[in-house]
BAFI-3210 file (N, C-alpha, C; in Angstrom, 3 decimals, decimal comma, padded with zeros to 6 digits):
// residues 177
n [1|2|3|4|5|6|7|8|9|10|11|12|13|14|15|16|17|18|19|20|21|22|23|24|25|26|27|28|29|30|31|32|33|34|35|36|37|38|39|40|41|42|43|44|45|46|47|48|49|50|51|52|53|54|55|56|57|58|59|60|61|62|63|64|65|66|67|68|69|70|71|72|73|74|75|76|77|78|79|80|81|82|83|84|85|86|87|88|89|90|91|92|93|94|95|96|97|98|99|100|101|102|103|104|105|106|107|108|109|110|111|112|113|114|115|116|117|118|119|120|121|122|123|124|125|126|127|128|129|130|131|132|133|134|135|136|137|138|139|140|141|142|143|144|145|146|147|148|149|150|151|152|153|154|155|156|157|158|159|160|161|162|163|164|165|166|167|168|169|170|171|172|173|174|175|176|177]
n.u [019,073|017,827|016,678|013,533|013,125|012,028|012,380|012,247|010,764|007,275|006,541|008,877|008,991|006,686|007,438|009,552|008,097|006,516|008,201|009,002|009,021|006,056|006,358|008,546|007,646|006,564|008,060|007,646|005,097|004,408|005,102|003,446|000,808|-000,526|-001,455|-002,136|-003,416|-003,392|-001,123|000,423|-001,360|-003,102|-002,284|-002,720|-005,461|-006,200|-005,478|-007,223|-009,729|-009,583|-009,493|-012,039|-013,603|-012,922|-013,975|-016,779|-017,797|-016,609|-014,548|-011,835|-008,226|-007,622|-010,130|-010,302|-008,130|-009,033|-011,301|-010,171|-008,571|-005,826|-002,699|-002,299|000,003|000,082|-002,220|-001,520|000,647|-000,657|-002,212|-000,281|000,691|002,850|002,817|000,662|-002,590|-002,886|-003,773|-006,166|-007,370|-008,088|-010,612|-012,226|-011,638|-012,808|-015,503|-015,889|-015,512|-017,803|-019,663|-018,975|-019,710|-022,464|-023,152|-022,621|-024,788|-026,704|-026,048|-024,879|-024,649|-021,980|-020,574|-018,547|-019,317|-021,659|-021,000|-020,308|-022,581|-025,193|-027,379|-029,969|-029,973|-028,871|-026,164|-023,275|-022,233|-019,473|-018,845|-020,061|-018,525|-016,025|-016,566|-016,907|-019,410|-022,239|-023,340|-026,362|-028,868|-030,881|-029,559|-027,955|-029,997|-031,127|-029,024|-029,066|-031,538|-031,007|-029,067|-030,559|-032,376|-030,608|-029,671|-032,000|-032,407|-030,146|-030,728|-032,781|-033,583|-031,764|-032,593|-033,752|-034,840|-037,788|-041,037|-043,824|-047,050|-049,183|-048,049|-047,261|-049,732|-051,050|-049,531|-050,296|-052,950|-054,806|-057,018|-056,192|-056,684]
n.v [015,814|018,000|021,330|022,846|025,416|028,668|028,719|026,113|023,778|022,965|020,299|018,956|019,438|018,060|015,434|015,036|015,256|012,974|010,967|011,711|011,633|012,348|014,059|015,586|017,005|019,515|021,723|021,746|022,578|025,367|025,385|023,459|024,088|025,742|024,370|021,762|021,616|021,343|019,228|018,325|018,601|016,496|014,166|014,924|015,160|012,480|011,450|012,914|012,022|009,300|009,495|010,548|008,412|006,503|007,699|008,252|005,825|003,961|002,333|000,102|000,010|-002,325|-002,838|-000,636|-001,227|-003,570|-002,606|-000,970|-002,734|-002,995|-003,149|-003,077|-001,524|000,225|001,765|003,035|004,544|006,265|007,649|008,988|010,623|009,941|008,547|008,470|007,451|005,206|006,248|004,995|004,418|006,841|007,643|005,784|006,544|009,088|008,388|006,982|009,054|010,571|008,722|008,640|011,232|011,125|009,108|010,360|012,027|010,366|009,889|007,564|005,431|003,857|002,911|001,145|-001,396|-001,663|-001,708|-004,278|-005,756|-007,649|-006,164|-004,806|-006,728|-008,928|-008,644|-007,111|-003,705|-003,500|-005,813|-005,118|-002,895|-004,103|-005,684|-003,775|-002,780|-000,624|001,634|002,349|004,817|003,455|001,343|002,670|003,777|001,458|000,674|002,833|002,395|-000,046|000,876|002,646|000,814|-000,752|001,167|001,660|-000,842|-000,946|001,072|000,147|-001,030|-003,648|-006,739|-007,158|-004,639|-003,555|-002,949|-000,773|-002,219|-001,069|-000,055|-002,398|-003,652|-001,760|-001,955|-004,403|-003,964|-004,387|-003,815|-002,508|-003,638]
n.w [-000,021|-002,429|-002,017|-002,829|-005,259|-006,333|-009,022|-009,797|-011,938|-011,987|-012,586|-011,915|-009,187|-008,443|-009,107|-007,286|-004,931|-004,929|-004,053|-001,594|001,922|003,812|006,041|005,336|003,233|003,485|002,670|-000,033|-000,446|-001,112|-003,860|-004,914|-004,371|-006,183|-008,685|-007,924|-005,451|-001,841|-001,134|001,062|003,128|002,815|004,145|006,770|006,596|006,227|008,706|010,341|009,390|010,033|012,808|013,266|012,401|014,291|016,560|016,024|015,036|016,579|015,728|015,878|015,604|014,262|013,093|011,362|009,696|008,513|007,195|005,258|003,996|004,580|006,430|010,046|010,863|008,684|009,036|011,435|010,482|008,704|010,536|012,004|010,095|008,603|006,228|003,360|002,214|-000,618|-003,937|-004,834|-002,442|-001,400|-002,293|-000,992|001,612|001,707|001,352|003,710|005,478|005,046|005,961|008,679|009,474|009,012|010,837|013,249|013,583|014,581|017,178|018,519|021,261|022,874|020,464|019,635|020,371|018,971|016,210|015,674|015,946|014,473|012,158|010,197|007,656|008,818|008,803|010,198|010,777|010,611|009,123|006,706|006,012|005,674|003,471|001,601|001,099|000,671|003,196|004,247|005,226|006,524|007,733|009,595|011,113|012,178|013,823|015,585|016,789|018,068|019,834|021,416|022,570|024,077|025,860|027,306|028,508|030,133|031,878|033,466|036,735|038,369|039,716|043,109|043,387|044,323|043,019|043,510|044,257|042,917|040,594|039,261|038,948|037,355|035,072|034,085|033,693|035,736|038,425|041,680|045,031]
ca.u [017,965|017,872|015,516|012,863|013,306|010,963|012,628|012,081|009,517|006,251|006,588|010,026|008,575|005,749|008,201|010,249|007,104|006,024|009,155|009,421|008,130|005,095|006,841|009,517|007,026|006,068|008,798|007,164|003,719|004,212|005,202|002,412|-000,531|-001,147|-002,196|-002,535|-004,036|-002,432|-000,756|000,891|-002,510|-003,849|-001,933|-003,446|-006,861|-006,339|-005,415|-008,463|-010,830|-009,453|-009,895|-013,498|-014,160|-012,740|-014,866|-018,204|-018,197|-015,953|-013,705|-010,492|-007,178|-007,827|-011,324|-009,948|-007,248|-009,883|-012,185|-009,386|-007,789|-004,406|-002,204|-002,386|001,062|-000,273|-003,176|-000,753|001,439|-001,601|-002,631|000,850|001,028|004,120|002,513|-000,730|-003,206|-002,736|-004,817|-007,456|-007,966|-008,602|-012,059|-012,791|-011,481|-013,827|-016,795|-015,928|-015,663|-019,231|-020,336|-018,723|-020,528|-023,852|-023,304|-022,621|-026,145|-027,525|-025,588|-024,826|-023,914|-021,132|-020,540|-017,606|-020,070|-022,716|-020,522|-020,173|-023,904|-025,967|-028,516|-030,925|-029,972|-028,094|-024,737|-022,894|-021,652|-018,078|-018,834|-020,390|-017,358|-014,982|-016,964|-017,014|-020,817|-022,747|-024,042|-027,471|-029,473|-031,669|-028,628|-027,612|-031,193|-031,234|-028,027|-029,559|-032,601|-030,322|-028,420|-031,620|-032,871|-029,602|-029,672|-033,192|-032,151|-029,147|-031,315|-033,712|-032,917|-031,567|-032,864|-033,836|-035,570|-039,214|-041,900|-045,100|-048,081|-050,015|-047,345|-047,322|-051,125|-051,333|-048,833|-051,081|-054,333|-055,664|-057,240|-055,645|-057,488]
ca.v [016,158|019,413|022,117|023,433|026,858|029,271|028,461|024,689|023,534|022,296|018,848|018,461|019,470|016,958|014,182|014,937|015,087|011,590|010,099|012,391|011,355|013,428|015,037|016,450|017,593|020,864|022,727|021,734|023,059|026,582|025,092|022,537|024,563|026,387|023,522|020,444|021,645|021,197|017,822|018,024|018,539|015,262|013,229|015,363|014,814|011,052|011,303|013,484|011,129|008,090|009,847|010,687|007,061|005,844|008,314|008,138|004,437|003,098|001,356|-000,097|000,034|-003,546|-002,627|000,271|-001,955|-004,492|-001,827|-000,440|-003,853|-002,704|-003,657|-002,176|-000,506|001,219|002,677|003,863|005,499|007,287|008,469|009,840|011,494|009,513|008,186|008,758|006,329|005,141|007,025|004,291|004,410|008,174|007,639|005,018|007,373|010,142|007,740|006,675|010,336|010,892|007,782|009,087|012,417|010,668|008,335|011,280|012,569|009,396|009,866|006,178|005,215|002,657|002,462|000,044|-002,647|-001,696|-001,990|-005,727|-006,371|-007,774|-005,245|-005,057|-007,970|-009,931|-008,329|-005,987|-002,563|-003,839|-006,765|-004,373|-002,076|-004,995|-006,159|-002,634|-002,530|000,694|001,719|003,276|005,435|002,457|000,577|003,536|003,889|000,196|000,750|003,809|001,716|-000,979|001,693|003,131|-000,342|-001,127|002,205|001,428|-002,031|-000,617|002,016|-000,553|-001,585|-005,095|-007,518|-006,568|-003,371|-003,860|-001,889|-000,743|-003,089|-000,292|000,031|-003,707|-003,873|-000,864|-002,479|-005,522|-003,535|-004,928|-002,882|-002,909|-003,584]
ca.w [-000,882|-002,783|-001,610|-003,987|-005,445|-007,130|-010,439|-010,070|-012,654|-011,204|-012,776|-011,163|-007,784|-008,270|-009,128|-005,997|-003,866|-004,921|-003,378|-000,374|003,053|004,041|007,018|004,694|002,066|003,758|001,903|-001,407|-000,497|-001,909|-005,283|-005,339|-004,087|-007,324|-009,601|-007,421|-004,125|-000,747|-001,021|002,409|004,031|002,629|005,208|007,962|006,363|006,495|010,157|010,877|009,025|010,833|014,179|013,255|012,296|015,589|017,543|015,727|014,807|017,550|015,045|016,414|014,564|013,477|012,278|010,267|008,774|007,739|006,326|004,134|003,471|004,761|007,702|011,195|010,801|007,675|009,674|012,364|009,692|008,226|011,671|012,392|008,979|008,014|004,843|003,017|001,486|-002,079|-004,606|-004,882|-001,100|-001,049|-002,525|000,131|002,806|001,631|001,612|005,143|006,168|004,975|006,855|010,055|009,766|009,099|012,072|014,383|013,735|015,308|018,577|018,963|022,498|022,837|019,069|019,415|020,487|017,959|014,860|015,520|016,088|013,240|012,042|009,118|006,882|009,533|008,764|011,053|010,079|010,337|008,006|005,491|005,681|005,171|002,149|000,703|000,799|001,053|004,470|004,046|006,407|007,236|008,563|010,727|011,951|012,912|014,900|016,567|017,537|018,967|020,859|022,310|023,320|025,073|026,902|028,120|029,324|031,158|032,833|034,352|037,922|038,322|040,929|044,430|043,400|044,279|042,533|044,222|043,701|041,994|039,311|038,619|038,554|036,243|033,905|033,556|033,510|036,784|039,539|042,981|046,234]
c.u [018,031|016,574|014,856|013,156|012,176|011,146|012,443|010,756|008,550|006,323|007,756|009,680|007,603|006,473|008,937|009,265|006,601|006,925|009,670|008,474|007,279|005,653|007,885|008,914|006,591|006,786|008,347|005,781|003,571|004,272|004,021|000,998|-001,241|-002,014|-002,753|-003,237|-002,985|-002,149|-000,336|-000,266|-003,291|-003,545|-002,639|-004,924|-007,102|-006,352|-006,707|-009,648|-010,770|-009,860|-011,410|-014,167|-014,043|-013,726|-016,338|-018,668|-017,533|-015,065|-012,331|-009,487|-007,340|-009,046|-011,065|-009,094|-008,069|-010,773|-011,449|-008,532|-006,290|-003,978|-002,376|-001,258|000,776|-001,235|-002,443|000,063|000,545|-001,980|-001,526|001,231|002,344|003,962|001,065|-001,283|-002,909|-003,926|-006,166|-008,136|-008,492|-010,111|-012,759|-012,730|-012,532|-015,227|-016,960|-016,092|-017,138|-020,038|-020,173|-019,588|-022,005|-024,096|-023,341|-024,003|-027,041|-027,133|-025,603|-024,049|-023,182|-021,008|-019,596|-018,305|-021,089|-022,214|-020,366|-021,521|-024,595|-027,147|-029,366|-030,927|-029,151|-026,597|-024,463|-022,323|-020,205|-017,965|-019,126|-019,213|-016,258|-015,277|-017,076|-018,443|-021,225|-023,489|-025,115|-027,987|-030,267|-030,795|-028,240|-028,801|-031,382|-030,234|-028,466|-030,668|-032,014|-029,691|-029,441|-032,170|-031,888|-029,525|-030,849|-032,982|-031,153|-029,727|-032,273|-032,951|-032,830|-031,858|-032,953|-034,604|-037,047|-039,996|-043,187|-046,144|-048,951|-049,371|-047,446|-048,735|-051,490|-050,703|-049,627|-052,555|-055,297|-055,843|-056,606|-056,715|-058,903]
c.v [017,652|020,083|022,700|024,923|027,366|028,969|026,986|024,476|022,718|020,783|018,220|018,410|018,329|015,620|013,986|014,635|013,648|010,660|010,697|012,016|012,584|014,481|015,983|017,234|019,045|021,921|022,786|022,360|024,336|026,324|024,274|023,068|025,114|025,464|022,263|020,473|021,413|019,729|017,474|017,917|017,243|014,248|013,618|015,062|013,346|010,809|011,786|012,553|009,852|008,343|009,964|009,315|006,318|006,393|008,014|006,698|003,468|002,048|001,297|000,036|-001,183|-003,411|-001,708|-000,446|-002,908|-003,735|-001,297|-001,511|-003,519|-003,267|-002,620|-001,137|000,585|002,240|003,599|004,926|006,607|008,225|009,427|010,814|011,137|009,115|008,581|007,578|006,391|005,835|006,321|004,237|005,777|008,251|006,912|005,831|008,476|009,573|007,454|007,952|010,754|009,978|008,214|010,291|012,052|009,933|009,246|011,870|011,643|009,275|008,455|006,080|003,880|002,089|001,291|-001,310|-002,778|-002,098|-003,484|-006,457|-006,487|-006,809|-005,704|-006,450|-009,069|-009,711|-007,126|-004,865|-002,871|-004,816|-006,056|-003,510|-002,943|-005,485|-005,018|-002,316|-001,151|000,601|002,782|003,839|004,415|001,599|001,389|003,699|002,624|000,168|001,721|003,191|000,711|-000,233|002,166|001,995|-000,749|-000,107|002,002|000,234|-001,736|000,298|001,334|-001,094|-003,099|-005,688|-006,720|-005,263|-003,687|-002,654|-001,920|-001,591|-002,354|-000,207|-001,286|-003,965|-003,007|-001,363|-003,602|-005,194|-004,089|-003,902|-003,426|-002,758|-003,537]
c.w [-001,168|-002,393|-002,855|-004,074|-006,312|-008,607|-010,801|-010,802|-011,792|-011,367|-012,030|-009,671|-007,502|-008,231|-007,809|-004,881|-003,793|-004,126|-002,078|000,757|003,362|004,987|006,426|003,534|002,269|002,936|000,449|-001,555|-001,315|-003,417|-005,787|-005,163|-005,306|-008,151|-008,966|-006,081|-003,061|-000,496|000,403|003,392|003,896|003,719|006,501|007,819|006,665|007,996|010,804|010,597|009,856|012,280|014,269|013,184|013,622|016,608|017,250|015,548|015,775|016,912|015,691|015,264|013,656|012,572|011,106|009,229|007,906|006,756|005,098|003,463|003,442|006,117|008,816|011,173|009,768|008,269|010,647|011,611|009,137|009,365|012,115|011,285|008,320|006,548|004,588|002,230|-000,011|-002,710|-004,634|-003,510|-000,683|-001,232|-001,379|001,423|002,834|001,884|003,096|005,963|006,175|005,891|008,311|010,402|009,847|010,405|013,295|014,625|014,553|016,784|019,151|020,274|022,380|021,420|018,818|019,516|019,364|016,580|014,612|015,574|014,736|013,270|010,867|008,486|007,541|009,463|009,648|010,189|009,700|009,173|006,688|005,051|005,073|003,760|001,138|000,308|001,299|002,384|004,302|005,356|007,217|008,157|009,797|011,672|012,773|014,065|015,983|017,414|018,527|020,137|021,888|023,173|024,415|026,201|027,848|029,047|030,439|032,230|033,813|035,558|037,813|039,693|042,216|044,495|043,241|043,788|043,337|043,499|042,689|040,620|038,545|038,116|037,350|034,948|033,257|033,416|034,543|037,901|040,825|044,028|046,135]
res [m|s|r|p|s|a|s|m|p|l|r|h|a|l|a|k|a|r|f|t|p|v|r|e|m|a|e|y|v|p|l|l|q|g|e|t|g|t|i|a|n|e|a|r|d|a|s|r|v|l|a|a|l|r|e|s|l|g|l|s|i|t|g|l|a|r|a|f|d|v|s|r|p|t|i|y|a|w|m|k|g|e|t|e|p|r|s|e|l|w|l|r|l|r|e|m|e|q|l|a|s|r|a|q|r|y|s|l|s|r|p|a|r|l|v|r|r|p|a|l|d|g|t|s|l|l|e|r|l|q|a|g|q|e|i|g|e|e|h|l|q|a|l|a|d|l|s|r|d|e|e|t|k|r|a|k|p|r|g|g|a|e|r|p|a|e|d|v|a|a|e|y|g|r|p|t|g]
***
């Protein structure tokens, strides 16, 4: 493969870049930055966004593949920076990035379990992502409420832990003794 030079026309550099693996594209960045932005950084952006989705929403590789309607190896290639999403998937990736940042504000505990739980309209977050439906604040709030309820249930002692009679009586509004 020929190396780019300062005299190489921009359109020629763009044509070469389209057929060049991302890891070899770094040498084209100086030629492409002027008019088209940092093309080589887009693959790193995809990797960063996917990592954020895995962390904030607890999505598995399979969940990501379903949400983007691609195969698991494609997701792995995006994460490694070997390839980048097709142009029509960049918009979806940006929408998902915004969803991840919104979800982080809710501090969901154990998000991997929550994304599969039915919320608002009986559909789970994962089902909505797979169908390409919008995820509103009300859906995220419902997940946050579920998360809080589950945390409360996990914090309660299980069996064998006796409570004082006064606490039980107070709970039911009855006087003791």
